[in-house]
N, C-alpha and C positions, 0 to 999 in steps of 0.2 A: 504494500500500500504506500509506503514511503516513497518508492521510486515514482509511482503514478502521481503523487502530490508534487514531487520535484519536477516532473515533466511539464506541469502547468505553471509552477511558480518560478523555477530556475534558481531556487535558493542556493543549491549546491552547484557550483561550477558556472552559474550565470546562464542567461537566456541563449547566448551565442553557442555555448557548448551543447545545450539541450537541442537546439535546432540542428546542429551538426550531427548529433547522435541519431536523430530521427530522420535524416536525409538518406534515402535509399541509394545504394551503390548502383552504378550505371549497368545497363543491360548489354553494353559492348565493352570490349577490352581496349587497351590503349592504342592498338593499331586499327580499331574500328570493327573487329570481328565480333559477331553476336555470340554471347555466352549461352551455351546450351543449358536448358533447364533452369534458366535464371529465375530467381525469386526476389521479391522486394525485401532485401536484407540490408540492415543499416547498423553496422558496428555492434552486432550481437542481438539486434532487435529485428523481428520480422514484422513487416508492415502489411496489413491486409484490410479488406473492406467487407463489411457485412451490412446489408440493408442501407447502403449509402453512407455508413459511418466508418471512419478510419480507426483501426485498432492497432495497437502496438503490443507485440507479444515477446516475452523473453522466456526461454526454456529453462534458464537457471543452471545450465550445464557448464 
């Protein structure tokens, strides 16, 4: 719960860090080739949408 609260407040690390953490990695590599089986993954957090609402998931692994 504390991580979820910090994602909206930015108390730890600041808003800029939270925005960076929640930014999905690109679907193409540095030379422009598409990454197979790409998922919206952002520095340990998976970004998904359900019913038009964006969700951030962390497996805790």
